[in-house]
N, C-alpha and C positions, 0 to 999 in steps of 0.2 A: 274672150277678152282680147283687146288689142295688145300687140306685142310691145309697143312703145306707148308712153303716157300721152294722152290727149292734152290739148292746151286750150284754155279759155282766157283770152286776153281782154281785159276791161280797161278802156282808155277814156279818160275825160279830157277836157280842154281848159287849161288855165286854172288849175286847182292848187292852192297852197298846201304844203305838207302839214302845216300846223293844225289844220282842221281835224287831223286824226289823233291828236294828243288827247289823253283821257280827260283832261280838265277843260277841253275846248267846248264852247257852247254848241257847235255844229253837231246835229244829230245824224249819226251814220251807223245804225245798228247792223246792217249787212256788211259794211266795210269792217266794222269791229269784229264781226264773226269770222271774216277771212283772216284778220290779224291774229285772232285767238287760235286759229288753225295753222298758222305759219310764222313767217318772219316779217317784221316791219322794220324798214330802214329809216332811221331818223335823219340821216345825213345824205340821203340820195340827192342827186342833182341832175339838172339838164345840161347837155353840152352847148346849148344855145337858147337864147331868151325868147325866140319866136317860133311859130308853128312849123313852117316847112323845113327849115334847116334841122330842127330838133327831130322831126319825124323821119326825115331822110337818114339821120344818124342812127335812129332806132333800127331802121330796116337794114342798114349796111354795116353798122359798127364803126363807121368812119366819122371823123370830124368834118365840119362843113367845107373847109378848104380842100379836102380830098374828094368828097362826093359831089361838090360843085354847086349845091343849093345854098347860097349865101344869105338869101333873104326870102321873104314870102313871095311865092311864084306869081301870084296874080297882080303884084305891084310893079312888075318890070316887063320889058319887052320880051318877045319870044326867043330872042337869041341870048338872053341873060338868065343866070341862075338855073341852068338846066342840069338835071341829074345825070351823072356820068354812068351810063348803063353797063360798062364793062365790069363793074363790081357786083358780085352776087348778093342776093337778099336772103335772109334766113327762111322766109316762106318758100322760096324756090328750092332750098335744100329739103324742106319738109315735104314738099310736093314730089320731088324726085325720090324721096324715101318711101313713098306710098301713102302719105297723109291725104286725107280729104280736107281741103282748106276753104274757108269762107271769110270774107271781109265785109263788114257792114258799117255804114256811116261815113264820117269825115275821113278823107284820104289826105289831100294836101301835101303829098310827098313830092310829086312832080306833075307836069302839066298835061300829060296825055290822058290821064284818068283811065288808062287801060290796065286795070289791076291784074288781069290774067297773065300779062307779061311778066309780072313780078311774083308769081307763084300762088296767086289767089284764084282758085278754080271757080268759086262762086263769087261773082262781082256784085256785091250789094252796096257799093260806094254811093254816096249821096248824089253823085253826078250821073250815075248809070241808070239804065232802063229798068232794072229790077226795083230799085228804090223808087223811081218815079211812078211806076205802076202801083206799087204798094201805097205810096202817098196819095195817089189819085183815088184809090179804092177806099181809103180811110177818110179822106178829107174832101173828096169831090173837087170843087172849084177853089178851095182855099189857097191863097197864094203864099208860097214859102220861099225862103232864101235857098241858094244852092246847097247850103249846109243842112237843110232840113228843118230850120227853125221858122216859126211864124214871123213874118215881117212885123216890126213894131207898128202898132196903131195907137190912136189917141184914146182908146177905150180901156185904159188901165184904171183900176180903183185907187192906185197910188203910183205916182211916177215922178221922175226928176229928169230934166233935160240938161245937156251941156251946151252952153252958149258962148263960152269964152275961148280965146279972145275974139273980138268982133271980126266979121268977115268970113267966118267958118259956118258950115251948115249946122243948124240946130239939130241935135239928135237925142233920142231917149238914152239915158244912162242906166237907170234901173226902173223896175216897174212890177206891179202885181196884176196878174191876169186871172180871169175865171176859166180860161181854157185848160182842161186837165192835161197832166203830163203825158197821158197815154196817147194824146193826139198831137202833141208837140214833137219836136225833133227827137228828143231822147226816147220817147215812147215808140215812135215809128222805127227807129233803129233797133231798139230792143226786141220789138215784135218780129222783125225780120230775122234777127239772130236766134230767137227762140224757135222759130219754124225750122231753121237749119239744124239746131241742136236736137230737136225732137226726132228728126229723121236720122241724124248721125248716130244718136244713141241706140238706135235699133240695129245698127250695123256692128260688125266686129273690127272694122277698120279704124285706125287712129285718126283723129281729126284735130284741126286747129280752127277755132272760131274767134275772130278779132272783132270786138264791138267798140266803136269809136263815136262818141257823142260830142256835140258842139258845146254843150253847157259844161261848167258855169261861166263860160266866156262872156265878157261884156257885149251888149247890155245885159245886166243881171236881171233876168226875167224869171219870176217865180209864180207858181200857182197860189191861189188864195189859201187853200187848205194847208199847204206847207208853210206859207208865210205866217199864218196864225199860230204856228208852234213857237214863234219867236216874239219876245217882247223887245222891240227896238230900244226902248228907254234903258233896258238893263244890260245891253251889249256894251262891253268896255272897248273903248278905242285903244289901239296899240300904244305902247309907251313912247313910240317914236312918231306918233301922229302929228305932233306940232313941232317937229324938228325943223330948225331954220336952215339946215343944210350948209351951215358955215363950214369952211374947210373942205368942202366937197366940190366936184366939178360944177361950174356955173350953169351948165345946161340943165342940170337937175332942177335948179331953182327956176329956170326959165320955163320948163314944161309944167312946173307946178302951178303956174298961173291959170291953167285950164280949170282947176278945181278950187281956186282961191276963194270963191264965193260960197262954197259949200259950208253949211253950218254943221256943228257937231251932231245935231239931230239928224240931218240928212246923211251924214257919214254913217251913222248907226243904221239908218234905213237901208243904205246901200249894202252894208254888211249883212243885215237881216235877209235881204233879197238874195244875196250871194250864198249864204248858208242854206236858205230854203231851197234854192236850186240844187245844191249838193244833196240835200235830203231827198229831193225828188229823184235824182239820179240813183241814189242808194236804194230807193224803193224799186225802181225799174230794174237795176242790176240784180236785186234780190230775187226777181222772177227767175232769172237764169240760174242763180245759186240754188234756189229751191228745186228747180228742175233736175239739177245734178244730184241733189240729195235724195229726191224721190226715186230716181233711177238707180240709186246705189253706186253712183260713179263719182261722187264728190271726193272721196279719199284718194282715188287713183288718177285724178285730173290735176295737171299743173294749172294753177290760176294765178294770173298777174293782174294787179291793180296799180295803175300809174296815170301820169298825165304828161303832156309835152313840156309844160313850163308852169310857173305859178302866176300870181297876181299880187301887185303891191297892196291893193285894197285899203288905201289910206295911209299905209306906212310912209313915213317921211313926207306926208302931205301929197303923195302921188297915188295913181291908180294904173291899172292895166300892166304893161310891161314895156319893152323897147328901151326907154331911157333908164339908166342905172343898172348896177350889178348887185343889187341888194338880195339878201337871202329869201325874201318873200317871193322873188321871181325864180331864183335858181334852185332853191331847196324844194324838191318835189316829193309827193307821196309815192312810196313804193312798198307794196305788200305782195308776198309770194307764199303760196302754200301748195302742198301736193306731195307725191311720193318722194321720199328721200330728203324732205325738208323738215327741219326742226319745227316744233309746235310752240306757239305762245311766246315767242322771243322778240324782244325789241333790241336792235343792234345799232351801234354807233359807227359801223363800218361804212366807208364811202363807196358808193356804187353809182355809176353814171347810166343815164337812159340808153346810151349807145352800147354800154356793156351788156345789155340784155341780149344783144345779137349772139355773141359766142356763148353766153350763159344758157340760153334756151336750148341751143344745139347740144351742148354738153349734157344737160339734164335729160334729154331724150336719147342720148347715145349716138349722136351723129358727130362727125368730124367738124369741129367749130371753124367758122370763118376767122382767120387770124389777121391781125394788123397791129402795128404799134399804137394805133389810136385807141384800141379797146382791150378789155381784159375780162375774162369770165370770173364772176364772183360766186360760182357754184360752191366752192369750198366754204364760203360763209353760210350758205343755206344749209349745208350738211352739218357744220360744226361752228356755229357763230361765236361761241365762247372762246374758242382757241384761235380762230382765223381772223377775227375782227382787227386784231393788231397788225395784220398784213395788208389792210385796206384802209389807209389813212390819208391818201392823197386823191385829188380830183382836179380836172382841168376842163375849162370851157372857153369858147371863143364867140365873139359877137362882132358883126361887121355893119351893124345898123340896118335900117329899113326905111327906104325912101330918102331919109337923111342918113348919110354914111358916116359912121364913126367906128373906130377900131378899139375893141377891148379884148384882153386876154386875162383869164381869171384862174388863179391857182388856190386850191385848198391844201394845206399841209398841216396835219394835226389840227390844233385849235386856230391856226393862222390862216388868214385869207388875204391874198394880194390881187389887186385889180390894176393891170397895166393899161392905162388910158392913152391912146394915141392922139387925143384931141385936147387933153387938159392934164393937170397934175394927177398923179396916181393915188390909190387908196390902199390902206392896209389896216386890217382889223384883227383883234384877238376875240374870236367868237365866244369863247368860254367866259371871258371877263366882260364882254360887250356884245351880247347876242343880238341887240337891236341896231348895231352898227352906227353908233352916235359919235365915236371918237376915231378919227382918221389919224393913224400913226405914221403914215408914209413919209412925212416931212420932218418927223421928230428926230433930232440928232441922236437921241439915245438908242434908236432902233435901226441905224443904218447898216449894221452887220446883218440884221434880219432881212432888211430890204435886199441887200446883195444876195443873200442865200435864196430868197424867194425868186428873185429874177434869174438866178442861175438855174433854178429848176424850170422856170418858164422857158428860158432859151433852150434848155436841153430838150424839152418836149417839142418846141418849134422845129429844132433841128431833126429830131428823130422821126417826126411825122412829116418831114419834107415840106414844111411851109417856107419855101425858099424866098418868097416875097418879103417876109419879115426878117428872116434870118440874115438876109443880105442887105439889110437897111443901114449900111455904113455911110451912105452919102451924108455930108455935113448937114444938109437941110432936113434930114429925116431922123435925127438922133433924139427921139422923144423919150426914150427910157433913161432913167438915172444911171443904169449900168448896161452896157451894150453886150452883144452876143459873144465877144471875145473873152469875157470873164470865164467861160466854160472851156476855152481852148487850153491845152496843156502848155 
């Protein structure tokens, strides 16, 4: 048997945390199996609302202003948003400790796509040769995107395009295909990971297998079999689906024009495709979970299920991510099970995606990467009932994508504050207002709370050395209602 626990890391792209709630219509029997065997975090969050910054934070434990990837890397020139390679990654520490490591699927952390540099000995990234060869073997001449998904075609049995506002390229937004999941991106990635696992399980060496699929990222494409499990007419729209966004930043209303012509029926169809895609991922990942169980290694393997960020999916009349700091984007699924982890627990403890960096290292007995940006939540996994009270705050930052806008987000107990550098701020009491319909930031009754929340934000900005914001005392840049000097003695 390996001397250290092996790790199976299951990562999806753009999945809401709410789909794992017991009363949610999305069918995820294998994800539920993992939750029953471990700890599910209801208040886990991403440190950034888009792929590359969030994934770089996961690998390094750093916030984007420190690791350097401020927005999606393929959207900018080569001299922008580059990962600062002087900081170690947790996979490098595993490799140095003798782990056998393999990464399969979407990378999107930095632009070289050279995964071996960052501790992944087997590079099964979707831009690498191993993946391309596997794809060609399975699909022949079928054309796929760089992420491993079939390019949208007009041959959907059900589909909806996005055409607003005029002057933008018409594109498929959701659809139902007859192509089975085994031959789409999620299936190709899972098959490569399965081959790695089958070989690794025959060895006595500890291993780490990272499985990263592109789905359920928009366009929401689902197979017919999975889609037929859902009755679109019975899907309930979220309580904030028809939010007029009054009292929130105007840009939210502006971007909402993209989906303004969607009918309620089409919104339900979009949700059905999204849920069906997740059900397909659940089935694919179930192959790997079954393999561990049949080998007798399920109980002694650390398993992580999470995503990079969520999806609005019609909340507040919006979809995807980027604009807004709403919980549908920032609240992410996080389930962990394995040796030393409590079983069948749902916790309210706050844990960030970037906090997984020191947590995984602590769980396998390695010296964690330390930084003021992140914090190991291993104590919660071992003793959630006692330790949850020590994990009540969270912090995220967003710098825009293509269109630049600054947001800093703080969660403190039930309170959430959004510092908007481009408009008036937002503050919500999530226990009383879980769908974020009432912005309290400008309410005179809550100005003491506003000051307290901003003091916490400025403290994090100072302690993580985000000097650009902390030194924003210039008269033309005083966008916060309370400036950084409120934390000075």
